C-alpha positions, 0 to 999 in steps of 0.5 A: 817577941823578940826583945831588943834594947835601948841606952844613951850611950855616953863617954860615961858609961857602959862601951859599945863594944863591952854591951853588944857583946854583952846582948849578944851573949845574953840573947837579946834581939838589939841594941838601938841607940838614941841621937842628939847633937848637941843640947843647947844650955839655954834649955828654952824647950822643956824636957819630954819627959819633964823636970830637968833634962837628964846629963846623958841628953848633952853627953850621947855618943854619934848612934852610927860611930858607937854601933859600927863598933858593935856590929864589928864584934858581933854576928846575930844582934839587930843594930838600929838607931832611935832616932836620928833626927833626919831634919839635922842632916845633909840627906846624901852624907846620911843615907851614904852612912845608912848604907854603910853600917847596913852594909857592913853589919850584913843587913842587921841596920833599922832607920829610926827616925823621928821629927826632934822636940829640942827647938834650940838644938834644930835651930842650930842645924838651920832647920825652920821648927814650922817645916821640919815634918816636910822637911823630914818626908823630902829628905828620906824621898832624896836619900831614897833616890840614892838607895835605888839599884840604879842611879836615880834623880830626885827634886824637891822642895827643901832637896836634890840630887843628880843621878849617881853612882851611890854604893853600897846599897842597903842590902833590903830588898825594896817594898812594893806599894800599889801605884808607887814606887817601891820604897829602897833601903833598909827598915824605918821606923818611924818615932812620934805621937799617935795621929792621923798625921803621923800615921800618914807619914809612917804609911808613905814613907816609913815601914812601921811605927815606934812609939816611945813608952808603948802605951795606948797601942790597942785604940791606935793600932787599927788607926795605924793600919787604916792609914796603911792600906789607904796609903797601898802598902802590903803586908802590916806596918811594923810597931816596935814600942821603945825605951818600954818599961817591962814587965810580964803583963806589958809584954802580954799584951803586946802578945796579944795586939800582934806585936812580935818586937820590943825595945826595953831601956837601959840605964845610963850609967856603968858596966856594973848596973847596966849588967844588972839591969840585964839580969833583970830583963832577961828574966823576959827573954 
């Protein structure tokens, strides 16, 4: 099983360059970074984990900038977002950022995406909270048009793009689907809570699911696979538990479920504390 890591990198933590080098030297598989553009101080939306929202949420580095630094000083580790809030982005710009990072990293990039949880953050971006899932679906389709090997137009409910030259292209080959156009672009993992609506979205426009914490997978994975097959997808969806607190028993359970990758959490801390956490996690490599 491949063991990647995630961390809130901020202006107060270990640097992206130092962490990336340590991950590669120690044999970890990858680095996933979260995204929040800002955290409004009103705090109307409760923290997803309950209690006070941790300090690092309002100080997170832009994941594309930090991952570009990581790509420049490594050759092997995978790089990903966990997750990009697609509804809060101009899709044409996001498509360019994604393709560029995938290109300069040699195809090592995974685009982890999500719908978001902070209502007021989304509102500042002009997002209607009740239509954000449809907006993400629409923007992913527009981005895939720009990633298509040939100039391809797209007209959607929330946006459109004319047939355009848009290079570089993501390096991963398009994925075939029965009765539908192939999916272009890098590997896409969709985060969110298990359920028919989420699994239908994964099967339609993603390559797999990124469940936070990784509990309840034994019951959820068969449901996801049914949605996958009903959507005419070949193979099986990737399932990548995210921000996991690892233990030998937990990782053995994931292996029994056929999972091949897990993302373990690191503290949003300085260099010494993060390296101690890596030493502890290295026992599972």
